[in-house]
C-alpha positions in Angstrom: -15.1 -11.8 -7.3 -17.3 -8.7 -7.0 -20.8 -9.7 -5.7 -22.3 -6.3 -4.7 -21.8 -2.7 -5.6 -23.7 0.1 -3.8 -23.7 3.8 -4.7 -25.4 6.3 -2.4 -25.6 10.1 -3.2 -22.8 9.5 -5.7 -22.5 12.1 -8.4 -26.1 12.3 -9.6 -27.0 8.8 -8.4 -29.3 8.8 -5.3 -29.1 5.1 -4.7 -28.0 2.1 -6.7 -27.6 -1.5 -5.6 -26.1 -4.0 -8.1 -25.6 -7.7 -7.5 -23.0 -9.4 -9.9 -22.4 -13.0 -10.5 -19.7 -15.3 -12.0 -19.2 -15.3 -15.7 -20.0 -12.5 -18.1 -21.9 -9.5 -16.6 -22.8 -7.0 -19.3 -23.9 -3.4 -18.9 -25.7 -1.6 -21.7 -27.5 1.6 -22.3 -27.7 4.6 -24.5 -24.6 6.9 -24.8 -24.6 9.3 -21.9 -27.0 7.2 -19.8 -24.6 7.0 -16.9 -22.6 3.8 -17.4 -19.4 5.7 -16.6 -20.7 6.3 -13.1 -20.5 2.5 -12.4 -17.0 2.4 -13.7 -16.0 5.4 -11.6 -17.4 3.7 -8.5 -15.5 0.5 -9.2 -12.2 2.5 -9.8 -12.7 4.3 -6.4 -13.2 0.9 -4.7 -9.9 -0.3 -6.2 -8.0 2.7 -4.9 -8.4 5.6 -7.3 -7.8 9.0 -5.7 -11.0 10.8 -4.6 -11.8 14.3 -5.6 -14.2 17.1 -4.9 -17.6 16.9 -6.7 -18.4 13.3 -6.1 -21.3 14.1 -3.7 -24.8 14.5 -5.0 -25.7 18.3 -4.7 -27.6 18.8 -1.4 -26.3 15.6 0.2 -23.9 15.6 3.2 -21.8 12.7 1.9 -21.6 10.0 -0.7 -20.8 6.4 -0.2 -19.4 3.6 -2.5 -19.7 0.1 -1.0 -18.5 -3.2 -2.5 -18.6 -6.8 -1.3 -16.2 -9.4 -2.7 -16.3 -13.2 -2.4 -12.7 -14.4 -2.0 -13.4 -18.1 -1.4 -11.6 -19.2 -4.6 -8.9 -16.6 -4.9 -5.9 -16.9 -2.5 -4.2 -13.8 -3.8 -6.4 -11.1 -2.2 -6.6 -13.1 1.1 -2.8 -13.1 1.3 -2.7 -9.3 0.8 -5.4 -8.9 3.5 -3.3 -11.0 5.9 -0.2 -8.9 5.1 -2.0 -5.6 5.6 -3.9 -6.8 8.7 -7.4 -6.5 7.4 -8.5 -10.1 7.4 -12.1 -10.8 8.6 -11.4 -13.5 11.2 -15.0 -14.6 11.3 -15.5 -14.9 7.5 -12.0 -14.8 5.9 -13.5 -15.4 2.5 -15.5 -12.2 2.6 -14.2 -8.7 1.9 -16.2 -5.5 2.4 -14.8 -2.2 1.2 -16.5 1.1 1.9 -15.5 4.7 0.9 -17.4 7.8 2.1 -16.8 11.2 0.5 -17.4 14.7 1.6 -18.3 17.5 -0.8 -14.9 19.2 -0.4 -13.1 16.0 -1.5 -12.1 14.4 1.8 -12.9 10.8 2.2 -12.6 7.8 4.5 -11.8 4.2 3.6 -12.8 1.1 5.5 -11.6 -2.4 4.7 -13.6 -5.0 6.5 -14.8 -2.3 8.9 -11.2 -1.1 9.7 -10.1 2.4 8.8 -7.5 2.1 6.1 -5.2 4.3 4.0 -5.4 4.9 0.2 -2.1 3.2 -0.3 -3.4 0.0 1.4 -6.5 0.1 -0.8 -4.4 0.5 -3.9 -2.3 -2.5 -2.8 -5.3 -4.6 -2.3 -7.1 -3.4 -5.4 -4.4 -4.7 -7.7 -5.2 -8.2 -6.5 -9.0 -7.9 -6.9 -9.6 -6.7 -10.5 -8.0 -5.4 -13.6 -9.6 -2.7 -15.7 -9.2 -2.4 -19.5 -10.5 0.7 -21.2 -9.4 3.1 -23.9 -6.7 4.6 -21.6 -5.4 1.2 -20.5 -5.2 0.1 -24.1 -3.0 3.1 -24.9 -0.5 2.0 -22.2 -0.3 -1.3 -24.1 1.6 0.6 -26.8 4.4 1.4 -24.3 7.5 -0.9 -24.4 7.8 -1.0 -20.6 4.1 -2.2 -20.5 4.8 -4.8 -23.1 7.9 -6.0 -21.2 5.8 -6.4 -18.0 3.1 -8.3 -19.8 5.7 -10.7 -21.2 7.2 -11.2 -17.8 3.8 -12.0 -16.3 3.6 -15.1 -18.3 6.7 -16.5 -16.5 5.0 -17.3 -13.2 6.6 -17.4 -9.8 10.0 -18.7 -11.0 10.5 -15.8 -13.4 9.2 -13.3 -10.8 11.9 -14.5 -8.4 14.5 -14.2 -11.2 13.4 -10.6 -11.8 13.7 -9.8 -8.1 17.2 -11.2 -7.9 18.1 -9.1 -11.0 16.8 -5.9 -9.4 18.7 -6.6 -6.2 21.9 -7.4 -8.0 21.5 -4.1 -9.9 21.0 -2.2 -6.7 24.0 -3.8 -5.1 26.1 -2.9 -8.2 24.9 0.7 -8.2 25.6 1.1 -4.5 29.2 -0.1 -4.9 29.6 2.1 -7.9 28.5 5.1 -5.9 30.9 4.2 -3.0 33.8 4.0 -5.5 32.9 7.3 -7.2 32.7 9.0 -3.8 36.1 7.7 -2.8 37.6 8.8 -6.1 36.1 12.3 -5.6 37.4 12.5 -2.1 40.9 11.5 -3.3 40.8 14.4 -5.7 40.3 16.8 -2.8 42.4 14.6 -0.5 44.7 17.2 1.1 42.0 19.6 2.0 39.8 16.9 3.3 42.5 15.4 5.3 43.0 18.7 7.1 39.3 18.9 7.9 39.3 15.3 9.2 42.3 15.9 11.4 40.7 19.0 12.9 37.5 17.1 13.5 39.3 14.2 15.1 41.5 16.5 17.2 38.3 18.0 18.8 36.5 14.7 19.2 39.5 12.8 20.5 40.1 15.5 23.0 36.5 15.4 24.1 36.8 11.6 24.5 33.1 11.1 24.5 32.4 7.4 24.9 28.8 7.1 25.9 25.9 8.9 24.2 24.1 9.0 27.6 27.0 10.8 29.4 25.5 14.3 28.7 22.1 13.5 30.2 23.8 11.9 33.3 26.0 14.9 33.8 23.0 17.3 33.5 21.2 15.3 36.3 24.3 15.4 38.5 24.9 19.1 38.0 21.3 19.8 38.9 21.6 17.8 42.1 25.0 19.3 43.1 23.8 22.9 42.5 20.7 22.3 44.7 22.6 20.3 47.4 21.9 22.8 50.2 18.2 23.0 49.4 18.0 19.2 49.3 19.8 18.8 52.6 17.5 21.4 54.2 14.4 19.8 53.1 15.5 16.4 54.4 16.5 17.8 57.7 13.2 19.6 58.1 11.3 16.4 57.4 13.5 14.5 59.9 12.9 17.1 62.6 9.1 17.0 62.1 9.1 13.2 62.4 11.8 12.6 65.0 11.4 15.8 67.0 14.1 17.8 68.9 15.2 18.6 72.4 12.4 21.0 73.0 9.7 19.6 70.7 8.1 16.2 70.4 7.9 14.9 66.8 5.4 12.7 65.1 7.3 9.5 66.1 7.0 10.5 69.8 3.3 11.4 69.5 2.5 8.1 67.8 4.4 6.2 70.5 2.4 7.9 73.2 -0.9 7.2 71.5 0.0 3.5 70.9 1.1 3.0 74.5 -2.1 4.7 75.8 -4.3 2.5 73.7 -2.4 -0.5 74.8 -3.1 0.2 78.5 -6.8 0.1 78.0 -7.0 -3.0 75.8 -7.8 -5.2 78.9 -11.0 -3.1 79.3 -11.7 -2.6 75.6 -10.5 -5.6 73.7 -12.5 -4.5 70.6 -9.9 -1.8 70.1 -7.1 -4.3 69.4 -7.3 -3.8 65.6 -7.0 -0.1 66.0 -4.0 -0.6 68.3 -2.4 -2.8 65.6 -2.8 -0.2 63.0 -1.2 2.4 65.2 1.7 0.2 65.9 2.3 -0.5 62.2 2.1 3.2 61.5 4.5 4.0 64.3 7.2 1.6 63.0 6.7 2.9 59.4 7.1 6.6 60.4 10.1 5.7 62.6 11.8 4.0 59.6 11.0 7.0 57.4 12.6 9.3 60.1 15.8 7.2 60.0 15.9 7.2 56.2 15.4 11.0 56.0 18.3 11.5 58.5 20.5 9.1 56.5 19.7 10.8 53.2 20.5 14.2 54.7 23.9 13.0 55.9 24.6 11.6 52.5 24.0 14.9 50.6 27.3 15.9 48.9 28.5 19.5 49.0 31.2 19.5 46.4 31.8 22.8 44.6 34.8 21.4 42.8 32.9 18.5 41.4 30.1 20.8 40.4 32.6 23.1 38.5 34.1 20.0 36.7 30.7 18.7 35.7 29.6 22.1 34.4 32.9 22.5 32.4 32.4 19.0 30.9 28.9 19.8 29.9 30.2 23.0 28.2 32.7 21.1 26.2 30.1 18.6 25.0 27.6 21.4 24.1 30.2 23.4 22.2 31.1 20.3 20.2 27.5 19.6 19.4 26.9 23.2 18.2 30.1 23.1 16.1 29.2 20.0 14.3 25.4 20.5 14.3 24.5 17.3 16.0 23.7 15.7 19.4 26.0 13.5 21.6 25.0 10.3 19.7 25.8 12.1 16.4 29.3 13.1 17.8 30.1 9.4 18.3 28.9 8.5 14.8 30.9 11.4 13.4 34.1 10.3 15.2 33.6 6.8 13.8 33.0 8.0 10.2 35.9 10.5 10.3 38.2 7.7 11.6 37.1 5.4 8.8 37.4 8.1 6.1 40.9 9.1 7.4 42.0 5.5 7.1 40.6 5.4 3.5 42.4 8.6 2.6 45.7 7.6 4.2 45.6 4.2 2.7 43.4 4.7 -0.5 44.9 2.0 -2.6 43.7 -0.9 -0.5 40.2 0.6 0.0 39.9 1.4 -3.7 41.0 -2.1 -4.7 38.5 -3.6 -2.3 35.7 -1.6 -3.8 36.8 -2.4 -7.3 37.0 -6.1 -6.6 33.5 -6.0 -5.0 32.1 -4.0 -7.9 33.6 -6.4 -10.4 31.9 -9.3 -8.5 28.6 -7.5 -8.4 28.8 -6.7 -12.1 29.5 -10.3 -12.9 26.6 -11.4 -10.8 24.3 -8.9 -12.5 25.5 -9.9 -16.0 24.9 -13.5 -15.2 21.3 -12.8 -14.1 20.7 -10.4 -17.0 21.8 -13.1 -19.4 19.6 -15.7 -17.7 16.6 -13.2 -17.7 17.1 -12.4 -21.4 17.2 -16.1 -22.3 14.1 -16.8 -20.2 12.3 -13.9 -21.9 13.0 -15.3 -25.3 11.6 -18.6 -24.3 8.5 -16.9 -22.9 8.2 -14.9 -26.1 8.0 -18.1 -28.3 5.1 -19.4 -26.3 3.4 -16.0 -26.1 3.7 -15.5 -29.9 2.0 -18.8 -30.4 -0.8 -18.3 -27.9 -1.7 -14.7 -28.8 -1.6 -15.5 -32.6 -4.1 -18.3 -31.9 -6.3 -16.0 -29.8 -6.2 -13.3 -32.5 -7.2 -15.9 -35.1 -10.5 -16.3 -33.1 -11.0 -12.6 -32.9 -11.4 -11.9 -36.6 -7.7 -11.7 -37.5 -7.7 -14.8 -39.8 -4.1 -14.4 -41.0 -2.7 -12.3 -38.1 0.8 -12.7 -36.8 1.9 -11.7 -33.4 5.7 -11.4 -32.7 7.9 -10.2 -29.8 11.0 -8.3 -30.8 13.9 -7.7 -28.5 16.3 -4.7 -28.7 19.4 -4.1 -26.7 19.1 -1.5 -24.0 21.6 0.0 -21.5 21.7 -2.3 -18.5 19.2 -1.4 -15.7 17.2 -2.9 -13.0 14.8 -4.6 -15.4 17.6 -6.1 -17.6 19.4 -5.2 -20.8 16.7 -5.3 -23.4 13.5 -3.7 -24.4 10.4 -5.5 -25.7 8.3 -4.5 -28.7 5.1 -6.2 -29.7 4.8 -6.6 -33.5 1.7 -7.5 -35.4 1.0 -8.4 -39.0 -2.7 -8.0 -39.8 -2.6 -8.5 -43.6 -1.2 -11.4 -45.7 2.0 -10.6 -47.5 2.9 -7.6 -45.3 5.7 -7.7 -42.7 4.8 -7.4 -39.0 5.3 -3.9 -37.6 5.2 -2.3 -34.1 1.8 -2.5 -32.5 1.9 1.2 -31.8 2.1 2.0 -35.5 0.0 -0.8 -37.1 -3.2 -1.2 -35.0 -6.2 1.0 -35.2 -8.4 1.6 -32.2 -10.7 -1.4 -32.8 -7.7 -3.6 -33.7 -5.9 -2.5 -30.6 -8.9 -3.5 -28.4 -8.9 -6.9 -29.9 -5.2 -7.4 -29.5 -5.6 -6.4 -25.9 -8.4 -8.9 -25.5 -6.2 -11.6 -27.0 -3.4 -10.8 -24.6 -5.7 -10.8 -21.7 -7.1 -14.2 -22.6 -3.6 -15.6 -22.7 -2.5 -13.8 -19.4 -5.6 -14.9 -17.6 -4.5 -18.5 -17.8 -1.5 -17.8 -15.5 -2.7 -15.2 -13.1 -5.1 -15.4 -10.2 -7.0 -12.1 -10.7 -10.6 -13.0 -10.1 -12.3 -10.2 -12.1 -11.7 -8.3 -15.3 -13.6 -5.1 -16.3 -13.7 -4.1 -20.0 -14.9 -0.6 -20.9 -16.2 -0.6 -24.5 -13.7 -3.1 -25.8 -16.0 -3.4 -28.8 -15.1 0.1 -30.1 -14.7 0.2 -33.8 -15.9 -3.3 -34.6 -19.1 -5.0 -35.8 -20.5 -7.8 -37.9 -18.7 -11.1 -37.8 -15.8 -9.5 -35.9 -18.2 -8.6 -33.1 -19.4 -12.2 -33.0 -15.8 -13.4 -32.7 -15.1 -11.0 -29.9 -18.3 -12.1 -28.1 -17.3 -15.7 -28.3 -13.9 -14.9 -26.9 -15.4 -13.0 -24.0 -17.8 -15.9 -23.4 -14.8 -18.3 -23.1 -13.0 -15.8 -20.8 -16.1 -15.7 -18.6 -15.8 -19.4 -18.1 -12.7 -18.9 -16.0 -13.0 -15.3 -14.8 -15.7 -13.0 -13.6 -16.0 -10.4 -16.4 -17.7 -7.0 -16.1 -18.3 -5.5 -19.5 -19.7 -2.2 -20.9 -20.8 -2.7 -24.5 -22.8 -1.1 -27.2 -23.1 -4.3 -29.4 -25.9 -6.7 -29.2 -23.6 -9.5 -30.4 -21.7 -9.2 -27.1 -24.7 -8.3 -24.9 -26.5 -11.5 -25.8 -23.7 -13.6 -24.3 -24.1 -12.2 -20.8 -24.8 -14.4 -17.9 -26.3 -11.3 -16.3 -27.5 -8.2 -18.2 -27.9 -4.8 -16.7 -29.3 -1.8 -18.4 -28.7 1.9 -17.5 -31.4 4.3 -18.5 -31.5 8.1 -18.0 -34.6 10.2 -18.2 -35.5 13.8 -17.4 -38.9 14.9 -15.9 -39.8 18.1 -14.2 -36.2 19.3 -14.5 -35.0 16.3 -12.5 -32.8 13.6 -13.9 -33.7 10.0 -13.1 -31.3 7.1 -13.7 -32.7 3.6 -13.5 -30.5 0.5 -13.4 -32.2 -2.8 -14.1 -31.2 -6.4 -14.1 -33.1 -7.4 -17.2 -34.3 -10.9 -18.1 -37.0 -12.5 -20.2 -39.0 -10.0 -22.2 -37.2 -7.1 -20.8 -33.9 -8.5 -22.0 -35.4 -9.2 -25.4 -36.5 -5.5 -25.6 -33.0 -4.3 -24.7 -31.4 -6.5 -27.3 -34.0 -5.3 -29.9 -33.1 -1.7 -29.0 -29.4 -2.4 -29.5 -30.2 -4.0 -32.9 -32.3 -0.9 -33.8 -35.5 -2.8 -34.3 -38.0 -2.3 -31.5 -41.1 -3.7 -33.3 -42.4 -7.2 -33.0 -40.0 -8.4 -35.7 -37.1 -6.9 -33.8 -38.2 -8.5 -30.6 -38.5 -11.9 -32.3 -35.0 -11.4 -33.8 -33.7 -10.6 -30.3 -35.4 -13.7 -28.9 -33.8 -15.9 -31.6 -30.3 -14.3 -30.8 -30.7 -15.1 -27.1 -31.9 -18.6 -27.9 -28.9 -19.3 -30.1 -26.3 -18.1 -27.5 -24.5 -21.2 -26.3 -24.2 -21.8 -22.6 -26.9 -19.3 -21.6 -29.1 -20.4 -18.7 -32.1 -18.7 -17.2 -31.3 -16.2 -14.4 -33.2 -16.6 -11.1 -35.4 -13.6 -10.5 -34.1 -11.2 -7.9 -34.5 -7.6 -6.9 -31.8 -5.5 -8.6 -33.8 -2.5 -9.7 -32.6 0.8 -8.5 -33.6 4.4 -9.2 -31.4 7.5 -8.9 -32.6 11.0 -8.9 -31.1 14.4 -9.1 
């Protein structure tokens, strides 16, 4: 779960340090107070793309920093292991930091290791799920509804879906191969002529090793410089071994060694020096012999050089003609030979592809049928659970149904999913996208999330004003539902309703004020009298009676326990 969120020089926030806990964490404040800044910070931590304008004017950089406790959630730890970002010393701890420059560039660190945005997005999906007005709109899309239904099937259904996608990809690949063959057969005669010409050149070239061209280049270079190589070797040998009229290095070393040997009886302390001279003498003498042998081995072969240069020319002309390198020539020869065989014996190849395609289609159809059957079973359970959840959210007679409609076969199956709701007695259920208002859609989304939360391991849920368009007893029902959800998940919630705010295990307020042409944003963890005052403000009664009413609301909230005092007050200025 998310335990800390730090914002520094972020938008118009100078510094903010929030500490979150398990259960329901509520964030309240007047409209425009700056609650959206916290949401933006969380979204950036989860992998949202950065942009220019995130840095406080006048500051060099902005920072968003978050700490997560993963001790009870294996999912994110598995992602960290796969990506290579596990903290070996404290594997249950995760620290994510993003820094932003004014022009929009940013750096991402996961557990202190520089990371990419794609890695952060991958990790973010296992840390938290955000539900706001935009996310609620995606709930109206059939593909989103299908994914939500599939999520209720667990690992077994996930593996079935993976097998289905792989079967579809196999079928499509075979279909493309068959289509390509059919198209080639339509232009068979012209293509055969092209292939014959290609194979004539490549067979004549008879290139068998992709490394032949490089080896020939080295050989041509050596042959063309044979005279210079031999001359250099001979010069070196003469300098070491000497000649009839000049003593070489070997002879000089021999004289020095022998002279030193003669005086050893009188200067025994020079024995080590004599030993070094003797070793040097033998080493230089061996080098002299090797230089002479290498000089004698130099090959002067103009005919071989001419053949090598001609062979290189043939290879280079073929590479230019076909626009590839020597390795590509080998692959081209293999492909041309195979295609020639297909075109000269098309019936057998076509039948093989048709047989393989039929088998792949049968496999896909089998999996698609099994997937459809599984989805219908999942739908029965989902209808029951969501209807029950909606009943506790102020939809006393609501019906939730899942409708299937046939669809052209694809990687996700052969049906589309449509969520239907009936919100009033005596009226048939209709598509969610046509029936539900904004407030109703928020409550349906909450009902779905409560059901889905039972089967996933996402540790944290963030709701942005899920209370839009509701009030009264409906708000109380939503509050009770969120309280129950907070018993199993960490919930972060932005709300304008006192009915929901009073249920928070932790309550933060965001207040914006302007003084001396400067904006100040204060974020407080409120408790005791401060919390009573905030609830009274949300009720709209800030007098003594209002505070007493707020106190009674907090006292009646089941499961609320006193919060231990801690420093969580931050001030931001611009």
